[in-house]
NUROKE-303482 format. One record per residue: residue number from 1; x, y, z of N, C-alpha, C in turn. Coordinates in steps of 0.1 Angstrom, whole numbers. Example, Ala and Ser with C-alpha at 12.3 -4.5 7.8 and 13.67 -1.06 7.14 Angstrom:
{pt 1,{132,-57,78},{123,-45,78},{132,-33,78}};
{pt 2,{128,-22,71},{137,-11,71},{129,0,79}};
END
This chain:
{pt 1,{216,-53,87},{230,-52,83},{237,-54,92}};
{pt 2,{247,-64,92},{255,-67,101},{271,-61,99}};
{pt 3,{276,-57,88},{290,-53,86},{290,-43,76}};
{pt 4,{305,-38,72},{306,-27,62},{302,-32,49}};
{pt 5,{309,-47,48},{310,-53,37},{291,-53,31}};
{pt 6,{286,-58,42},{271,-60,40},{263,-46,36}};
{pt 7,{270,-35,43},{260,-24,35},{268,-19,25}};
{pt 8,{283,-22,22},{284,-20,6},{276,-27,-3}};
{pt 9,{272,-40,-2},{265,-48,-10},{251,-43,-15}};
{pt 10,{246,-39,-2},{236,-31,-1},{229,-18,-11}};
{pt 11,{243,-9,-5},{245,2,-15},{249,0,-33}};
{pt 12,{258,-13,-34},{259,-13,-47},{243,-23,-52}};
{pt 13,{234,-26,-46},{223,-31,-51},{214,-21,-52}};
{pt 14,{212,-8,-48},{205,5,-44},{209,10,-57}};
{pt 15,{224,9,-61},{227,23,-71},{223,13,-81}};
{pt 16,{224,-1,-84},{219,-6,-99},{206,-4,-101}};
{pt 17,{196,-7,-88},{182,-6,-91},{177,9,-91}};
{pt 18,{183,19,-90},{186,37,-95},{188,39,-108}};
{pt 19,{194,31,-114},{199,38,-129},{189,38,-140}};
{pt 20,{177,34,-137},{166,43,-143},{157,44,-134}};
{pt 21,{153,60,-136},{146,61,-130},{132,56,-127}};
{pt 22,{125,56,-111},{111,48,-109},{103,57,-118}};
{pt 23,{92,48,-125},{81,56,-134},{70,55,-127}};
{pt 24,{63,64,-117},{51,62,-106},{41,67,-117}};
{pt 25,{39,68,-128},{31,66,-139},{24,82,-140}};
{pt 26,{18,85,-154},{13,95,-160},{20,103,-166}};
{pt 27,{35,99,-164},{48,107,-168},{55,114,-162}};
{pt 28,{49,108,-148},{59,113,-137},{70,101,-132}};
{pt 29,{84,107,-129},{97,101,-130},{104,106,-112}};
{pt 30,{107,93,-109},{116,95,-98},{127,104,-99}};
{pt 31,{135,116,-93},{146,119,-96},{157,113,-90}};
{pt 32,{155,102,-86},{167,93,-80},{175,104,-65}};
{pt 33,{168,112,-60},{175,117,-49},{170,110,-39}};
{pt 34,{182,105,-28},{178,98,-19},{185,103,-2}};
{pt 35,{176,108,3},{178,109,18},{175,104,31}};
{pt 36,{184,100,31},{186,86,46},{188,95,61}};
{pt 37,{175,95,67},{178,104,81},{181,91,94}};
{pt 38,{172,83,89},{173,76,101},{170,59,93}};
{pt 39,{177,49,97},{172,34,87},{166,27,102}};
{pt 40,{152,20,98},{143,14,112},{139,4,105}};
{pt 41,{140,-8,111},{137,-17,107},{124,-20,111}};
{pt 42,{111,-24,106},{99,-25,109},{86,-30,100}};
{pt 43,{74,-26,103},{66,-28,93},{60,-12,89}};
{pt 44,{59,-11,76},{50,3,69},{42,-2,71}};
{pt 45,{32,10,74},{20,10,73},{15,28,66}};
{pt 46,{2,27,65},{-4,42,61},{-19,43,70}};
{pt 47,{-20,54,73},{-29,57,80},{-36,73,77}};
{pt 48,{-51,70,68},{-56,77,63},{-67,88,74}};
{pt 49,{-63,101,75},{-71,109,81},{-78,119,72}};
{pt 50,{-92,123,79},{-97,136,77},{-102,146,89}};
{pt 51,{-96,158,86},{-101,168,91},{-107,182,88}};
{pt 52,{-114,182,97},{-126,193,88},{-123,208,96}};
{pt 53,{-113,210,105},{-109,223,108},{-113,222,123}};
{pt 54,{-118,214,128},{-121,210,146},{-119,199,151}};
{pt 55,{-121,192,144},{-119,176,145},{-111,166,133}};
{pt 56,{-106,158,141},{-99,148,132},{-106,131,133}};
{pt 57,{-109,126,121},{-110,112,121},{-103,103,112}};
{pt 58,{-99,87,121},{-92,82,115},{-99,73,107}};
{pt 59,{-98,72,93},{-105,61,88},{-99,49,86}};
{pt 60,{-87,48,89},{-84,32,96},{-69,33,89}};
{pt 61,{-66,19,93},{-50,16,92},{-48,8,80}};
{pt 62,{-35,10,69},{-34,0,56},{-19,-4,59}};
{pt 63,{-20,-18,62},{-9,-30,66},{0,-33,55}};
{pt 64,{10,-28,50},{18,-32,39},{27,-44,39}};
{pt 65,{29,-49,31},{36,-60,29},{48,-56,18}};
{pt 66,{62,-54,23},{74,-54,12},{77,-67,6}};
{pt 67,{82,-66,-5},{91,-76,-9},{106,-75,-3}};
{pt 68,{115,-87,-1},{125,-87,4},{134,-75,1}};
{pt 69,{143,-67,9},{158,-61,3},{164,-68,-7}};
{pt 70,{171,-62,-18},{167,-48,-21},{157,-40,-25}};
{pt 71,{146,-47,-29},{134,-45,-38},{126,-32,-27}};
{pt 72,{125,-24,-35},{117,-12,-27},{102,-14,-32}};
{pt 73,{98,-27,-38},{82,-28,-40},{77,-35,-34}};
{pt 74,{59,-30,-31},{48,-33,-25},{47,-46,-23}};
{pt 75,{47,-56,-21},{38,-72,-22},{25,-71,-21}};
{pt 76,{21,-63,-12},{6,-63,-12},{4,-55,4}};
{pt 77,{-12,-54,7},{-14,-49,16},{-24,-56,23}};
{pt 78,{-33,-46,38},{-44,-55,42},{-52,-42,46}};
{pt 79,{-68,-39,44},{-74,-28,49},{-84,-32,56}};
{pt 80,{-89,-30,67},{-80,-24,82},{-69,-36,83}};
{pt 81,{-63,-32,95},{-55,-41,100},{-60,-44,112}};
{pt 82,{-55,-54,120},{-57,-60,132},{-47,-63,142}};
{pt 83,{-36,-57,134},{-19,-63,141},{-15,-51,147}};
{pt 84,{-23,-36,149},{-17,-27,156},{-26,-21,165}};
{pt 85,{-22,-13,171},{-27,-5,186},{-34,6,179}};
{pt 86,{-47,6,173},{-51,14,163},{-58,29,171}};
{pt 87,{-60,31,181},{-57,43,187},{-48,49,192}};
{pt 88,{-35,43,194},{-23,48,195},{-20,50,181}};
{pt 89,{-21,49,171},{-18,54,157},{-27,64,155}};
{pt 90,{-37,62,158},{-46,76,158},{-40,90,169}};
{pt 91,{-35,86,177},{-30,98,187},{-19,102,181}};
{pt 92,{-7,91,173},{5,95,170},{1,106,154}};
{pt 93,{-9,100,146},{-8,107,137},{-16,126,136}};
{pt 94,{-28,119,146},{-32,133,150},{-23,144,155}};
{pt 95,{-13,138,163},{-4,149,168},{9,156,160}};
{pt 96,{12,145,149},{19,151,135},{11,160,126}};
{pt 97,{-2,160,126},{-6,168,119},{-10,184,128}};
{pt 98,{-14,180,140},{-12,192,147},{1,200,145}};
{pt 99,{12,194,149},{26,199,146},{28,205,133}};
{pt 100,{18,201,125},{23,210,110},{11,218,109}};
{pt 101,{1,225,116},{-8,231,115},{-16,227,104}};
{pt 102,{-19,212,99},{-29,208,91},{-42,205,94}};
{pt 103,{-52,211,92},{-63,209,100},{-73,209,92}};
{pt 104,{-70,208,77},{-86,206,71},{-83,198,56}};
{pt 105,{-91,186,56},{-91,178,43},{-83,162,45}};
{pt 106,{-81,157,36},{-75,142,40},{-60,144,39}};
{pt 107,{-56,135,45},{-40,132,48},{-37,117,49}};
{pt 108,{-27,113,39},{-22,102,39},{-9,102,47}};
{pt 109,{-10,92,58},{7,95,68},{9,81,67}};
{pt 110,{25,79,64},{29,67,63},{40,66,76}};
{pt 111,{38,52,81},{52,52,91},{54,39,92}};
{pt 112,{65,35,98},{72,23,106},{71,20,117}};
{pt 113,{66,11,118},{60,6,135},{73,-7,137}};
{pt 114,{82,-1,147},{90,-11,151},{89,-14,167}};
{pt 115,{90,-28,170},{89,-27,184},{75,-22,190}};
{pt 116,{65,-20,186},{53,-15,187},{54,-1,189}};
{pt 117,{67,8,187},{65,24,187},{64,27,169}};
{pt 118,{57,39,166},{53,39,153},{67,53,152}};
{pt 119,{74,51,135},{82,62,134},{71,70,121}};
{pt 120,{74,82,119},{71,91,108},{80,86,98}};
{pt 121,{71,84,84},{81,86,72},{76,95,65}};
{pt 122,{63,99,59},{58,112,53},{44,111,56}};
{pt 123,{44,127,54},{31,132,49},{26,133,39}};
{pt 124,{15,129,37},{10,134,20},{-2,142,25}};
{pt 125,{-3,152,18},{-19,160,20},{-30,158,8}};
{pt 126,{-36,145,9},{-44,141,-1},{-48,127,8}};
{pt 127,{-58,122,-1},{-64,110,0},{-51,99,-1}};
{pt 128,{-48,85,0},{-43,78,-3},{-47,76,-17}};
{pt 129,{-40,70,-30},{-40,69,-42},{-39,56,-45}};
{pt 130,{-38,55,-64},{-39,45,-65},{-49,33,-65}};
{pt 131,{-46,19,-65},{-57,8,-58},{-64,13,-47}};
{pt 132,{-57,16,-37},{-59,18,-22},{-75,21,-18}};
{pt 133,{-81,34,-25},{-93,35,-23},{-105,29,-25}};
{pt 134,{-101,20,-35},{-110,11,-40},{-106,-2,-29}};
{pt 135,{-98,-8,-21},{-101,-16,-15},{-104,-11,-2}};
{pt 136,{-104,0,2},{-108,9,9},{-123,5,10}};
{pt 137,{-125,6,2},{-143,6,-5},{-150,-8,-3}};
{pt 138,{-141,-17,-5},{-148,-29,-7},{-148,-33,15}};
{pt 139,{-138,-31,20},{-137,-31,31},{-148,-26,39}};
{pt 140,{-149,-14,38},{-160,-1,47},{-174,1,39}};
{pt 141,{-176,-6,26},{-187,-13,20},{-194,3,16}};
{pt 142,{-187,14,15},{-191,28,14},{-175,33,0}};
{pt 143,{-178,42,-7},{-172,49,-14},{-162,60,-4}};
{pt 144,{-150,60,-2},{-143,73,6},{-143,83,-3}};
{pt 145,{-138,80,-16},{-141,95,-25},{-156,101,-22}};
{pt 146,{-168,95,-23},{-179,103,-15},{-176,110,-2}};
{pt 147,{-171,102,5},{-169,109,21},{-156,123,22}};
{pt 148,{-147,121,10},{-140,133,9},{-147,144,3}};
{pt 149,{-154,139,-6},{-166,151,-13},{-173,157,-5}};
{pt 150,{-178,146,4},{-188,156,12},{-179,163,25}};
{pt 151,{-169,160,28},{-162,167,42},{-158,180,31}};
{pt 152,{-155,178,19},{-152,193,13},{-163,201,12}};
{pt 153,{-176,194,11},{-189,201,12},{-194,208,24}};
{pt 154,{-180,208,35},{-186,208,47},{-194,201,59}};
{pt 155,{-191,187,53},{-199,182,63},{-188,175,75}};
{pt 156,{-193,178,87},{-180,179,96},{-177,160,96}};
{pt 157,{-166,161,104},{-161,148,103},{-166,140,115}};
{pt 158,{-175,143,126},{-186,137,130},{-193,129,126}};
{pt 159,{-197,131,110},{-205,121,102},{-199,108,104}};
{pt 160,{-186,101,107},{-183,91,102},{-181,83,112}};
{pt 161,{-187,92,129},{-184,80,140},{-193,68,139}};
{pt 162,{-189,58,142},{-196,47,138},{-189,43,129}};
{pt 163,{-178,48,118},{-174,38,106},{-167,31,110}};
{pt 164,{-172,18,108},{-164,3,107},{-165,-5,91}};
{pt 165,{-154,-11,96},{-153,-21,82},{-159,-38,83}};
{pt 166,{-171,-38,73},{-175,-49,76},{-168,-62,72}};
{pt 167,{-158,-59,64},{-143,-68,59},{-135,-63,63}};
{pt 168,{-122,-74,62},{-107,-71,59},{-109,-72,46}};
{pt 169,{-102,-64,36},{-95,-66,22},{-82,-64,21}};
{pt 170,{-76,-75,15},{-61,-76,14},{-60,-73,-1}};
{pt 171,{-49,-69,-7},{-43,-70,-20},{-28,-77,-22}};
{pt 172,{-29,-86,-32},{-16,-93,-33},{-11,-93,-51}};
{pt 173,{-2,-89,-52},{4,-86,-67},{13,-100,-70}};
{pt 174,{7,-100,-87},{13,-110,-93},{27,-104,-99}};
{pt 175,{38,-110,-99},{51,-105,-106},{58,-117,-111}};
{pt 176,{67,-113,-124},{78,-121,-124},{87,-126,-116}};
{pt 177,{90,-142,-118},{104,-142,-112},{119,-142,-116}};
{pt 178,{118,-137,-128},{130,-137,-135},{128,-131,-150}};
{pt 179,{134,-123,-152},{136,-112,-162},{133,-121,-176}};
{pt 180,{124,-112,-184},{117,-123,-197},{104,-114,-204}};
{pt 181,{98,-118,-213},{86,-113,-217},{77,-122,-219}};
{pt 182,{64,-117,-213},{50,-122,-210},{46,-130,-223}};
{pt 183,{47,-141,-226},{41,-152,-235},{28,-155,-232}};
{pt 184,{21,-158,-220},{9,-160,-217},{6,-158,-202}};
{pt 185,{-2,-154,-199},{-5,-153,-184},{-21,-159,-183}};
{pt 186,{-24,-170,-174},{-34,-171,-174},{-39,-172,-159}};
{pt 187,{-52,-166,-159},{-57,-167,-147},{-68,-173,-141}};
{pt 188,{-71,-178,-129},{-78,-193,-127},{-93,-190,-134}};
{pt 189,{-93,-207,-138},{-109,-201,-146},{-120,-199,-137}};
{pt 190,{-122,-200,-118},{-129,-201,-114},{-126,-190,-100}};
{pt 191,{-131,-181,-97},{-129,-178,-83},{-137,-174,-72}};
{pt 192,{-134,-178,-63},{-143,-173,-48},{-150,-163,-51}};
{pt 193,{-162,-160,-46},{-169,-148,-40},{-158,-136,-31}};
{pt 194,{-156,-143,-27},{-142,-130,-18},{-138,-124,-26}};
{pt 195,{-133,-128,-40},{-125,-124,-47},{-129,-112,-53}};
{pt 196,{-128,-99,-47},{-134,-85,-56},{-131,-77,-65}};
{pt 197,{-116,-78,-69},{-111,-73,-82},{-100,-77,-88}};
{pt 198,{-96,-80,-97},{-87,-86,-106},{-82,-75,-112}};
{pt 199,{-72,-71,-116},{-67,-59,-129},{-50,-64,-131}};
{pt 200,{-47,-64,-143},{-37,-66,-148},{-34,-50,-157}};
{pt 201,{-21,-49,-154},{-13,-36,-159},{-2,-45,-174}};
{pt 202,{2,-56,-173},{11,-59,-186},{2,-71,-189}};
{pt 203,{6,-75,-205},{3,-86,-209},{10,-96,-221}};
{pt 204,{5,-103,-227},{12,-107,-236},{23,-101,-245}};
{pt 205,{35,-102,-245},{45,-91,-253},{51,-82,-243}};
{pt 206,{48,-78,-233},{52,-70,-226},{67,-78,-216}};
{pt 207,{78,-65,-219},{88,-72,-207},{84,-72,-195}};
{pt 208,{90,-80,-187},{90,-84,-173},{104,-84,-169}};
{pt 209,{102,-82,-149},{115,-83,-145},{111,-84,-130}};
{pt 210,{117,-92,-123},{112,-93,-108},{114,-80,-103}};
{pt 211,{107,-79,-94},{98,-67,-85},{110,-58,-75}};
{pt 212,{114,-51,-84},{125,-41,-74},{121,-27,-74}};
{pt 213,{113,-23,-80},{99,-11,-78},{87,-13,-82}};
{pt 214,{78,-8,-75},{64,-9,-78},{60,-8,-93}};
{pt 215,{67,-7,-103},{61,-1,-115},{65,-17,-123}};
{pt 216,{74,-25,-116},{79,-39,-124},{69,-47,-119}};
{pt 217,{57,-46,-113},{45,-53,-107},{37,-57,-120}};
{pt 218,{30,-68,-121},{21,-71,-137},{7,-69,-131}};
{pt 219,{3,-70,-119},{-10,-67,-117},{-15,-73,-102}};
{pt 220,{-27,-72,-100},{-32,-75,-82},{-44,-81,-84}};
{pt 221,{-46,-85,-72},{-61,-92,-71},{-63,-89,-55}};
{pt 222,{-79,-85,-54},{-81,-78,-41},{-91,-89,-36}};
{pt 223,{-92,-97,-22},{-98,-104,-19},{-102,-100,-9}};
{pt 224,{-117,-105,-1},{-123,-98,13},{-126,-112,20}};
{pt 225,{-123,-110,36},{-125,-120,44},{-129,-114,59}};
{pt 226,{-135,-126,63},{-138,-120,79},{-126,-115,91}};
{pt 227,{-116,-122,85},{-105,-118,92},{-91,-112,82}};
{pt 228,{-85,-106,89},{-70,-101,79},{-62,-114,73}};
{pt 229,{-59,-123,86},{-57,-136,76},{-64,-143,68}};
{pt 230,{-74,-142,70},{-85,-150,59},{-84,-143,49}};
{pt 231,{-87,-127,44},{-82,-120,34},{-70,-123,28}};
{pt 232,{-59,-122,37},{-44,-126,28},{-44,-140,25}};
{pt 233,{-46,-147,28},{-46,-164,26},{-56,-166,11}};
{pt 234,{-67,-158,6},{-77,-161,-2},{-70,-155,-14}};
{pt 235,{-63,-141,-13},{-55,-132,-23},{-42,-142,-28}};
{pt 236,{-36,-144,-17},{-23,-157,-21},{-27,-163,-27}};
{pt 237,{-38,-175,-24},{-41,-185,-31},{-43,-184,-46}};
{pt 238,{-48,-173,-47},{-55,-165,-64},{-41,-166,-71}};
{pt 239,{-33,-159,-64},{-19,-156,-73},{-11,-166,-77}};
{pt 240,{-14,-173,-68},{-1,-189,-65},{-12,-195,-75}};
{pt 241,{-25,-191,-80},{-29,-203,-92},{-28,-198,-103}};
{pt 242,{-23,-187,-103},{-21,-178,-118},{-6,-185,-125}};
{pt 243,{-10,-186,-140},{1,-194,-146},{4,-185,-155}};
{pt 244,{19,-177,-151},{29,-170,-160},{39,-180,-167}};
{pt 245,{38,-174,-182},{46,-181,-190},{57,-174,-197}};
{pt 246,{70,-173,-199},{77,-165,-201},{88,-163,-212}};
{pt 247,{92,-160,-221},{99,-165,-229},{113,-155,-232}};
END
């Protein structure tokens, strides 16, 4: 933002986007109350940490990609990320949990990284939700749900020492570029082995709109690769090959 006029335009767009509460699923709606403490322009990431009362372990960093403002929707993500200093992020995440006195269980910590400095967004006292645990499982080649269960069965986090991703796993979302109703949605006839998962939440007859919030997205693809760039490119090619016809 470079002027008050630009700020006014952004606020108008935000108010329009918030006219109807965001649907988080399972009957949970946003209350549309906003608290802006500080605006930081940077990249959104998520860090998942396991703590056993004595020690902590960082499971990994999820690198999130947003749609352009004023959208609040996430375009995709990649786990793990090769674009950040993971050790420094782990130290920052651990310090946050120490300050909170949170010493047992899973924690999902969201941050903004700006000019190589992390800024706390929020701490969720749980494992990351939605499709991300599947993404982590494809990358780590193991179930993070099973690891969480073992943690609560008193397995020390030291058992996770040496945990490393065998793949990078990227998510990209299918979205509409204009308002309408889905007539047909045709997926590619064949997909490379790197495509690990395709899920659709909307189909023929459903109304759609360009993504202002996550609930506007149509479906996603997960792709694995030897590098973050390769995984992201495979996922993006798959999405680009989908044919969405709107009425």
